[in-house]
C-alpha positions in Angstrom: 20.7 45.2 -6.8 17.8 43.2 -7.8 15.8 41.0 -6.0 15.6 37.6 -7.5 12.3 35.2 -7.2 12.9 31.6 -5.7 12.4 29.2 -8.2 9.3 27.1 -6.2 6.1 27.9 -4.8 5.9 27.6 -0.7 2.7 25.5 0.0 2.5 24.5 3.1 4.6 23.5 6.5 4.2 20.2 8.1 6.2 17.4 10.2 8.3 14.6 9.3 11.4 12.6 10.5 15.1 12.4 9.5 15.7 10.0 7.4 18.7 9.2 9.3 18.0 9.4 13.4 14.0 9.5 12.9 14.0 12.5 15.1 10.5 14.5 14.5 11.2 17.8 12.4 9.4 20.3 10.5 9.0 20.1 6.8 7.8 22.2 4.0 6.2 21.1 1.0 7.2 22.8 -2.5 6.3 23.3 -6.1 9.0 23.5 -8.5 9.0 22.4 -12.0 5.2 21.5 -11.8 6.3 18.5 -9.8 5.6 18.3 -5.4 8.9 18.1 -3.0 9.0 17.5 0.4 12.1 19.2 2.5 13.3 18.9 5.7 16.2 19.9 8.1 17.5 17.8 10.7 19.9 19.7 13.4 22.6 16.8 13.6 22.2 15.6 10.1 21.5 18.4 7.3 18.7 19.2 4.7 16.8 16.3 2.7 14.5 16.6 -0.1 12.4 14.0 -2.1 10.1 14.1 -4.8 6.7 13.1 -3.4 4.5 13.6 -6.5 5.3 13.9 -10.3 2.3 15.7 -11.3 1.5 19.5 -9.2 -1.9 19.6 -10.8 -3.0 16.0 -10.0 -1.7 16.8 -6.6 -4.0 19.9 -5.8 -6.9 18.2 -8.0 -6.8 15.3 -5.5 -8.1 17.1 -2.5 -11.7 17.4 -3.6 -11.5 13.8 -2.8 -10.7 13.8 0.7 -13.7 12.0 2.2 -14.1 12.6 6.0 -13.0 9.9 8.2 -14.3 7.0 10.3 -13.9 7.1 14.2 -13.2 3.6 15.1 -15.2 1.9 18.0 -11.9 1.5 20.0 -8.6 3.4 20.1 -5.7 1.6 21.8 -3.0 4.4 22.8 -3.4 8.1 24.0 -1.8 11.3 22.8 1.5 12.3 24.3 4.3 13.2 22.2 2.3 13.9 18.9 2.1 12.1 15.5 3.9 10.3 14.8 5.0 9.5 18.3 1.5 8.1 19.6 0.6 5.1 17.4 -1.9 3.8 17.9 -4.7 4.1 17.0 -4.7 7.4 19.1 -7.6 9.9 19.4 -5.6 12.2 16.9 -6.1 9.6 14.1 -8.4 10.9 11.6 -9.4 7.3 10.0 -10.5 3.8 10.7 -8.7 1.0 9.8 -9.7 -0.3 6.2 -7.3 -2.8 6.2 -5.4 -4.7 9.2 -1.8 -6.5 8.3 -0.9 -9.1 10.4 3.0 -10.5 10.1 2.7 -13.6 11.3 6.5 -14.3 10.8 9.8 -12.3 9.6 11.2 -15.8 8.6 11.4 -16.0 4.5 12.5 -18.1 2.0 14.1 -15.5 -0.4 16.5 -12.8 0.5 15.2 -9.8 -1.8 17.4 -7.0 -2.3 14.4 -4.7 -1.8 12.5 -5.4 1.0 10.6 -3.0 3.5 10.4 -5.8 6.1 14.1 -6.3 6.3 13.2 -10.3 6.3 14.8 -13.2 5.4 18.5 -13.0 6.7 17.9 -12.4 10.2 19.0 -15.1 12.7 16.9 -14.2 15.3 13.6 -13.9 13.7 10.1 -15.1 15.5 6.8 -16.7 14.3 3.9 -15.8 15.9 1.5 -18.4 17.6 -1.9 -18.6 16.9 -2.8 -17.4 20.5 -1.2 -14.2 19.7 -2.7 -14.1 16.2 -6.3 -14.6 18.3 -5.6 -11.8 20.4 -4.3 -9.4 17.5 -7.8 -10.6 15.7 -10.0 -9.6 18.7 -8.0 -6.1 18.6 -9.0 -5.4 15.1 -12.6 -6.5 15.4 -12.9 -4.3 18.7 -11.7 -1.4 17.1 -13.7 -2.2 13.9 -16.9 -4.1 14.7 -17.4 -6.2 11.5 -13.9 -5.4 10.2 -13.0 -5.5 6.3 -10.1 -7.2 5.4 -7.3 -8.7 7.1 -4.2 -9.5 4.9 -1.4 -12.0 6.4 1.8 -10.9 5.6 5.7 -11.5 7.1 8.4 -12.3 6.1 7.0 -15.0 3.9 3.6 -15.9 5.9 3.2 -19.5 3.7 6.2 -20.7 5.2 4.5 -20.2 8.9 3.9 -24.2 9.8 0.1 -23.2 11.3 -0.3 -20.8 8.5 -3.7 -22.7 7.2 -4.7 -22.7 11.1 -4.3 -18.9 11.3 -6.3 -18.6 7.9 -9.1 -20.6 9.6 -9.0 -18.5 12.7 -9.5 -15.8 11.0 -12.6 -17.2 9.5 -14.2 -17.7 13.0 -14.0 -13.8 13.5 -16.5 -11.0 12.2 -14.1 -10.3 9.0 -14.9 -10.0 5.6 -12.1 -10.8 3.6 -9.0 -12.4 4.0 -5.9 -12.0 1.9 -2.5 -13.7 1.7 0.5 -11.4 0.7 3.2 -13.9 -0.7 6.1 -14.5 -2.9 4.1 -17.7 -4.5 6.9 -20.3 -4.0 4.6 -22.1 -2.3 1.8 -21.8 -4.3 3.7 -22.7 -7.4 4.7 -26.2 -5.6 1.8 -27.4 -3.5 -1.4 -27.2 -5.2 -3.1 -28.7 -2.1 -2.3 -25.8 -0.5 -3.9 -23.5 -3.0 -6.8 -25.3 -2.9 -7.3 -25.3 0.6 -7.0 -21.6 0.2 -9.8 -21.5 -2.0 -11.8 -23.5 0.2 -11.4 -20.9 2.7 -12.1 -17.8 0.4 -8.7 -16.3 0.5 -7.4 -14.0 -2.0 -3.9 -13.6 -2.6 -1.7 -10.6 -3.2 1.1 -12.2 -5.2 4.5 -10.4 -5.9 4.9 -9.7 -9.1 7.8 -7.2 -10.4 7.6 -7.9 -13.9 8.6 -10.3 -17.3 12.4 -10.2 -17.6 14.9 -12.0 -15.7 17.0 -9.0 -14.9 14.2 -7.6 -13.2 13.7 -10.5 -10.7 17.4 -10.8 -10.4 18.0 -7.0 -9.5 14.6 -7.2 -7.4 14.4 -10.4 -5.6 17.9 -12.0 -5.9 16.5 -14.9 -8.1 14.7 -15.9 -11.3 11.2 -16.7 -10.1 9.4 -16.1 -13.5 8.5 -19.7 -13.6 7.4 -19.9 -9.9 4.8 -16.7 -10.7 3.6 -18.7 -14.0 3.0 -22.1 -12.0 1.6 -20.1 -8.7 -1.0 -18.3 -11.5 -1.9 -21.3 -13.1 -2.7 -23.3 -9.8 -4.7 -20.4 -8.5 -6.6 -20.3 -11.5 -7.4 -23.8 -11.6 -8.3 -23.7 -7.9 -10.4 -20.4 -8.2 -8.1 -18.2 -6.2 -8.4 -14.4 -6.9 -4.9 -13.0 -7.4 -3.9 -9.6 -7.5 -0.2 -8.7 -8.9 1.7 -6.7 -6.6 4.2 -4.9 -8.7 7.0 -3.1 -6.9 8.2 -0.4 -9.1 12.0 1.7 -9.1 13.0 3.9 -11.6 15.4 3.1 -13.9 14.6 -0.5 -13.4 11.3 -2.0 -14.4 9.0 1.1 -15.0 9.1 0.5 -18.8 7.4 -3.1 -18.0 4.4 -1.4 -16.4 2.3 -1.5 -19.9 3.3 -5.8 -20.1 2.4 -6.0 -16.4 -1.2 -4.8 -17.2 -1.4 -6.8 -20.7 -0.5 -9.8 -18.7 -2.6 -9.3 -15.8 -5.7 -8.8 -18.3 -4.7 -12.0 -19.6 -4.5 -14.4 -17.4 -7.6 -16.0 -16.0 -6.8 -15.7 -12.1 -5.8 -12.4 -12.0 -8.6 -9.9 -11.1 -6.2 -6.6 -10.2 -2.8 -5.2 -10.1 -1.4 -3.0 -7.3 1.7 -1.0 -8.7 3.7 0.3 -5.8 6.5 2.5 -6.2 9.2 1.1 -3.9 9.1 2.0 -0.3 12.8 2.8 0.8 12.6 1.4 4.2 14.4 -1.9 5.2 16.4 -3.0 2.3 16.6 -1.0 -0.7 18.8 -0.2 -3.3 20.4 2.9 -4.3 18.3 5.3 -5.3 17.9 9.2 -5.7 15.2 10.8 -3.6 14.6 13.4 -6.2 13.7 10.9 -9.1 11.9 8.5 -7.1 8.7 7.2 -8.8 5.2 8.9 -7.3 1.6 7.8 -8.2 1.4 10.3 -10.8 4.4 9.0 -12.7 2.4 5.6 -12.5 -0.8 6.6 -14.0 1.0 8.4 -16.6 2.9 5.4 -17.6 -0.1 3.1 -17.6 -1.7 5.6 -20.2 1.6 5.8 -22.3 1.9 2.2 -22.3 -1.6 1.3 -22.7 -3.2 4.0 -24.7 -5.4 1.1 -26.4 -7.4 0.8 -22.9 -6.2 3.6 -20.5 -6.2 7.4 -20.2 -4.7 9.2 -17.4 -8.0 10.5 -16.3 -9.3 6.7 -15.9 -7.5 6.8 -12.6 -9.3 8.4 -9.3 -8.0 9.0 -5.6 -9.0 7.0 -3.4 -10.9 9.1 -0.5 -10.7 6.8 2.5 -7.1 7.8 2.9 -5.1 10.6 2.1 -6.1 11.2 -1.7 -2.6 11.6 -2.7 -1.5 8.2 -1.2 -3.3 5.9 -3.5 -5.7 5.9 -7.0 -7.9 3.4 -8.7 -9.2 2.5 -12.1 -12.0 -0.2 -12.5 -12.8 -1.5 -15.9 -14.7 -4.5 -17.4 -12.7 -7.1 -19.3 -13.7 -9.8 -21.7 -11.3 -10.8 -24.2 -9.4 -8.0 -25.7 -11.9 -5.8 -24.7 -11.1 -3.4 -22.0 -13.9 -0.9 -20.8 -12.7 1.8 -17.7 -16.1 2.5 -16.0 -15.2 5.9 -15.7 -16.3 5.6 -19.5 -19.8 4.9 -18.3 -20.2 6.5 -14.5 -17.8 9.8 -13.8 -16.3 8.9 -10.2 -15.8 12.8 -9.9 -19.2 13.8 -10.1 -20.1 11.4 -7.1 -16.7 11.7 -4.9 -15.8 15.4 -5.4 -16.5 16.3 -1.6 -15.3 20.0 -1.5 -16.6 21.6 -4.5 -19.7 19.9 -5.8 -22.7 22.0 -6.3 -25.3 19.8 -6.5 -26.1 16.7 -4.2 -24.7 13.3 -6.0 -27.2 10.4 -6.0 -26.4 9.0 -2.7 -26.8 5.2 -3.7 -23.9 5.6 -6.3 -21.3 7.9 -3.7 -22.0 4.8 -1.6 -21.3 2.2 -3.9 -18.1 4.5 -5.1 -17.0 5.0 -2.0 -16.8 1.3 -1.2 -15.3 0.7 -4.7 -12.8 3.5 -4.1 -11.3 2.5 -0.8 -8.5 0.2 0.6 -11.2 -2.4 1.6 -12.0 -3.1 -1.6 -10.4 -6.5 -2.5 -10.9 -7.9 -6.2 -12.9 -10.8 -7.0 -15.3 -10.6 -3.9 -19.0 -10.6 -4.2 -18.6 -7.0 -2.7 -16.8 -5.7 -5.6 -19.5 -7.0 -8.3 -22.6 -5.9 -5.9 -20.9 -2.2 -5.5 -20.5 -2.1 -9.2 -24.1 -3.3 -10.2 -25.1 -0.2 -7.9 -22.6 2.5 -9.4 -23.5 1.5 -12.9 -27.5 0.7 -12.5 -29.2 2.1 -15.5 -26.5 2.4 -17.6 -26.1 0.0 -21.0 -23.5 -2.0 -20.3 -22.4 -4.2 -23.6 -23.8 -7.2 -23.2 -20.1 -9.2 -23.4 -19.4 -6.9 -20.4 -22.5 -7.3 -18.3 -21.2 -10.1 -15.7 -19.8 -8.0 -13.4 -18.4 -10.6 -11.0 -16.2 -12.1 -13.7 -15.5 -8.9 -15.9 -14.3 -6.7 -13.0 -10.8 -5.9 -13.1 -8.8 -3.1 -11.0 -5.8 -1.1 -11.1 -4.2 0.4 -8.1 -1.3 3.0 -7.7 -0.3 2.9 -3.8 2.7 4.8 -2.8 3.7 3.9 0.8 5.5 6.6 2.5 8.9 6.1 3.8 11.5 8.0 6.1 12.1 10.3 2.9 8.5 11.1 1.8 6.8 10.6 5.6 4.0 13.9 5.7 2.3 13.8 9.2 -0.5 15.2 7.5 -1.1 12.3 5.0 -0.2 9.6 8.2 -3.0 11.0 10.2 -5.2 9.7 7.4 -3.9 6.1 7.1 -6.7 3.4 6.7 -3.7 0.8 6.2 -2.8 -0.8 9.8 -0.1 -3.2 10.8 -1.5 -4.9 14.0 1.0 -5.5 16.6 1.4 -8.4 19.0 1.0 -5.7 21.7 -2.4 -4.9 21.0 -1.9 -1.8 18.8 -2.7 -0.4 15.2 0.1 1.2 13.8 -0.3 3.1 10.4 1.4 1.3 7.9 3.8 4.1 6.9 4.7 4.7 10.4 5.5 1.2 11.1 8.2 0.8 8.6 9.5 4.6 8.9 9.8 5.6 12.2 11.1 2.5 14.4 7.8 0.8 15.4 8.9 -2.4 13.2 12.0 -2.5 15.0 10.8 -1.8 18.4 8.2 -4.8 17.7 11.0 -7.4 16.6 13.2 -6.2 19.6 10.4 -7.1 22.4 9.5 -10.4 20.2 13.0 -11.5 19.8 15.2 -9.9 22.7 17.7 -8.9 20.4 18.3 -5.1 20.5 18.4 -3.8 17.0 18.5 0.1 17.9 21.3 2.6 18.4 20.5 5.1 21.2 20.0 9.1 19.5 20.9 11.5 21.9 18.5 13.9 23.5 15.6 12.0 21.4 12.3 10.6 22.8 12.1 7.0 23.6 10.8 6.1 20.5 12.7 8.5 18.4 15.6 6.4 19.9 14.8 3.0 18.7 16.8 3.3 15.4 20.0 4.9 13.7 19.3 3.8 10.2 23.0 5.0 8.8 23.1 1.7 7.1 20.9 3.4 3.8 20.1 6.9 5.5 23.7 8.4 4.9 24.2 7.1 1.3 20.9 6.8 0.0 19.6 10.2 0.4 20.5 13.4 -1.3 21.7 16.4 1.5 21.2 19.9 0.4 24.2 21.8 1.9 
């Protein structure tokens, strides 16, 4: 007999969860065919495998960008059962909150086929009161001192009857930036509302999944193209900076990446695009976890579909979170001229925390750390200030020197879901859900482990959980057979 080599390279042992019962289980990270996979086995539900990074070289190169984390000023929980069951933030968490999310309601004026928050159709939803939001903001500030960014989300936050009062409340706190995450329907139909957002210096994250009718109907359930156009035009007229947030699904709209980039660069309201491979939690369409889109796939798609402007090496991992979670490219835009700042200053020279042999210019490093961060919000004075510092002394073309108006940002963020959750990455998450009971829970844990269902049950009094035998209280929160049993590929 002849011994046979395995067809993969074992990289590490970590922890994850079963996509069906949410039990915490061991998981392996392996490389096969130059791609990175996460494989795990649940004693009750069998074996699961998912693609977590489509380019193994980029995955391993990103390790050099893993910046030391910052300890929050205040923690909310203790270590009892270990990650991901003690959120949060617990003493084992490795990073503070760059961005805090408050979901002001679970109500929505859409019922999208894809929705990680599973909003819109529940008969028993809730809306937060001003008093609840006030306490949640105070928890965020106590943890951060001066907090960087709070994002108001939902549900659909613009249908909250007191959304303007909530924004005004945010502005009374030591929080630098307020953003609103919205589908844009109210922005399209209520110009006075948009003008008030401008007065309150609110930036907007606008759902924008593509330019085709088919894409809208598949992802959002209806054709919203005219609503998006009017929302953007109203924002441009009022001076509201917009980030287009595009959910990308394999076989559906990944061929629209280049068109979305060109559209965003050409619209006066748009200062950034955030591409987000679909998070397969909550509601989602049928998918194959072995062919899902990942960060590196999106980077390569941008380079392939917009080669006149971008190369793959114009994108760099974000050091504040685990560096495989988010990548960013900045560019300067003037009409049809687009210049990535990586052609002016190489972030790798300053943000390589592992293999640098010489001390980088600390002023430039600090500026780049603030730019390549989850707290970087396009269209804010802070972005222009940091760009000026990072490019100080560099001969920038005259047409591009107004950095406050010319800066454009592309973000690729692959949030983890029950199929891809890796506690190694989760422990450095810097995007946190702020809960009504005063916790800061990493976003990927909130959507994957059962915390969202826990909060909804506490807020509405309506149970959404099925007991899982022999599980801890949190593991027992949810038996997600609705999607888990038919969407994940199980290995026998």
